[in-house]
C-alpha positions in Angstrom: 29.5 61.6 -46.5 28.2 58.7 -48.6 28.7 58.4 -52.4 24.9 58.6 -52.8 24.9 62.0 -51.0 27.8 63.2 -53.0 26.0 62.5 -56.2 22.9 64.4 -55.1 25.1 67.4 -54.2 26.8 67.3 -57.6 23.5 67.2 -59.3 22.2 70.2 -57.3 25.4 72.1 -58.1 25.0 71.4 -61.8 21.5 72.7 -61.6 22.7 75.8 -59.8 25.3 76.4 -62.5 22.7 76.0 -65.2 20.5 78.6 -63.4 23.3 81.1 -62.9 23.0 82.2 -66.5 19.3 82.8 -66.1 18.8 84.5 -62.8 22.0 86.1 -61.9 24.5 85.9 -59.1 22.1 86.7 -56.2 19.8 83.8 -56.9 22.8 81.5 -57.3 24.0 82.5 -53.8 20.6 81.7 -52.3 20.4 78.5 -54.0 23.9 77.4 -53.0 23.0 78.2 -49.4 19.9 76.1 -49.6 21.8 73.2 -51.1 24.4 73.4 -48.4 21.7 73.4 -45.7 20.1 70.3 -47.3 23.4 68.6 -47.5 24.1 69.3 -43.8 20.7 68.0 -42.7 21.2 64.8 -44.7 24.6 64.4 -43.2 23.1 64.7 -39.7 20.4 62.2 -40.4 22.8 59.5 -41.7 24.4 58.5 -38.3 20.9 58.4 -36.6 19.7 56.1 -39.4 22.7 53.8 -39.1 22.3 53.6 -35.3 18.6 52.7 -35.7 19.4 50.1 -38.2 22.1 48.6 -35.9 19.7 48.6 -33.0 17.0 46.9 -35.1 19.4 44.2 -36.2 20.6 43.6 -32.7 17.0 43.2 -31.5 16.2 40.8 -34.3 19.3 38.7 -33.4 18.3 38.8 -29.7 14.8 37.4 -30.4 16.2 34.8 -32.8 18.6 33.6 -30.1 15.8 33.3 -27.5 13.7 31.3 -30.0 16.5 28.9 -30.7 17.2 28.5 -26.9 13.5 27.7 -26.2 13.4 25.2 -29.1 16.4 23.4 -27.7 14.9 23.2 -24.2 11.6 21.7 -25.7 13.6 19.1 -27.7 15.5 18.1 -24.6 12.3 17.7 -22.6 10.7 15.6 -25.3 13.8 13.4 -25.6 14.1 12.9 -21.9 10.4 11.9 -21.6 10.7 9.4 -24.4 13.8 7.8 -22.8 12.1 7.4 -19.4 8.9 6.0 -21.1 11.0 3.4 -23.0 12.9 2.5 -19.8 9.6 2.1 -18.0 8.4 -0.3 -20.7 11.6 -2.4 -20.7 12.1 -2.6 -16.9 8.7 -2.3 -15.1 8.9 -1.4 -11.5 6.4 -3.1 -9.2 5.1 -2.0 -5.9 7.6 -2.1 -3.0 7.6 -5.4 -1.1 6.8 -4.8 2.5 7.8 -7.5 4.9 5.7 -7.5 8.1 6.9 -8.6 11.5 4.3 -11.4 11.3 6.0 -12.8 8.1 9.5 -12.5 9.5 8.7 -13.9 12.9 9.7 -17.5 13.4 6.7 -19.5 14.6 7.5 -21.3 17.8 7.5 -25.1 17.5 4.8 -27.0 19.3 7.2 -29.7 20.3 7.9 -28.3 23.8 4.2 -27.9 24.6 3.4 -31.4 23.3 6.2 -32.8 25.4 4.9 -30.9 28.4 1.4 -32.3 27.9 2.7 -35.8 27.6 4.6 -35.4 30.9 1.4 -34.1 32.6 -0.7 -37.0 31.1 2.0 -39.5 32.2 1.9 -38.1 35.8 -1.9 -38.2 35.9 -2.0 -41.8 34.6 0.6 -42.8 37.1 -1.6 -41.9 40.0 -5.0 -42.6 38.4 -7.6 -45.3 38.9 -8.7 -47.1 35.8 -12.2 -48.4 34.8 -11.9 -50.9 32.0 -14.6 -51.2 29.4 -16.5 -48.1 30.8 -19.7 -47.1 29.1 -19.4 -43.8 27.2 -22.4 -41.7 26.2 -22.8 -38.0 25.2 -25.1 -35.1 26.0 -25.3 -31.5 24.8 -25.3 -28.2 26.5 -28.0 -26.6 24.3 -30.1 -24.2 26.4 -33.7 -25.6 26.0 -35.4 -28.4 27.9 -35.0 -31.7 26.2 -33.7 -35.3 26.8 -30.2 -34.0 27.5 -31.3 -31.9 30.5 -33.3 -28.9 31.7 -31.4 -26.6 29.2 -29.8 -24.1 31.6 -26.3 -25.1 30.7 -25.3 -25.5 34.3 -23.6 -28.7 35.7 -24.4 -30.3 39.0 -21.7 -28.5 40.9 -23.0 -25.1 39.7 -20.3 -24.5 37.0 -21.0 -24.0 33.3 -21.3 -27.3 31.3 -18.6 -26.9 28.7 -18.3 -29.0 25.5 -15.5 -31.6 25.7 -14.5 -30.3 29.1 -17.4 -31.3 31.4 -18.5 -34.9 32.0 -21.2 -36.5 34.2 -20.3 -39.4 36.5 -21.7 -41.4 39.4 -20.2 -39.8 42.4 -20.1 -43.2 44.2 -17.6 -44.4 41.5 -15.8 -41.2 40.4 -15.8 -38.3 43.0 -17.0 -34.9 41.7 -14.2 -32.6 40.8 -11.9 -35.5 39.7 -9.8 -35.3 36.5 -10.9 -37.8 33.9 -8.8 -39.1 31.0 -10.4 -41.1 28.1 -9.2 -42.1 24.6 -12.2 -42.5 22.3 -10.1 -44.0 19.5 -10.9 -41.0 17.2 -7.3 -39.9 16.7 -7.5 -37.1 19.2 -5.6 -39.0 21.9 -6.3 -38.7 25.5 -9.0 -36.2 26.3 -8.9 -34.5 29.6 -12.3 -33.8 31.3 -13.5 -32.7 34.7 -16.2 -34.6 36.6 -18.6 -31.6 37.3 -21.9 -33.2 36.5 -24.1 -36.1 37.6 -27.0 -38.1 36.2 -25.5 -41.6 35.5 -25.0 -44.7 37.5 -22.1 -47.2 37.9 -19.2 -47.4 35.4 -20.7 -44.8 33.1 -19.2 -41.6 31.7 -21.5 -39.0 30.0 -19.4 -36.4 28.1 -20.8 -32.9 27.3 -20.6 -31.9 23.6 -21.7 -28.7 21.7 -24.9 -29.9 20.0 -27.7 -32.4 20.3 -27.0 -33.6 16.8 -23.3 -34.3 17.7 -24.4 -36.2 20.8 -26.6 -38.4 18.7 -24.0 -39.0 16.0 -21.4 -40.1 18.6 -23.8 -42.6 20.1 -22.8 -45.1 22.7 -19.3 -46.4 23.1 -17.0 -48.3 25.5 -13.4 -47.4 26.5 -11.0 -47.4 29.3 -11.4 -44.4 31.7 -8.7 -43.1 34.0 -9.6 -40.8 36.9 -7.7 -39.2 39.8 -8.6 -36.7 42.5 -6.8 -33.4 42.5 
């Protein structure tokens, strides 16, 4: 029993003693019984109150612990975000570099093809006929009737007239279907043509080009012409 409870009981006993002289022994017995009952009730209440206070304190500590834990987690998240943001500013990361097959592939050199073309030209020249100082003119394959032709884009042998591939010749000088080689001195080297068209006479070569304007600009020239029958 606590000291506070003991004091209350002593005070009640003192009051009982004071009343004994006034009311007699019977009243004193009743009062003493009542005091004892009150004392027992208080004694029973004390453990329950202590348990309640202990449970309340434990609950408060539990909530305080949770609050501290949540605060620590928030601080860690903020610190981690700040570190990553700083690292991103210091060391920026660019988009990944994708190397395509086209970039990694090694382009084949043109030397073998050029060498092969030179061999073909040499073989053709070796068995070709030559016309020195041959007249060279130009016509177009534009598809409308004009000075260059009827405008159907078809050569004399029935094949399409192709720019820088078809040429017109005199069949009495160069047979139709012959391969014709000519260097116009424009830096392109020997041009290889096919004699598919007619319309000129003698030592005259008329080369098909892509437009009437181009034909006019090229004008009239003279060059050595080589031809051979396939």
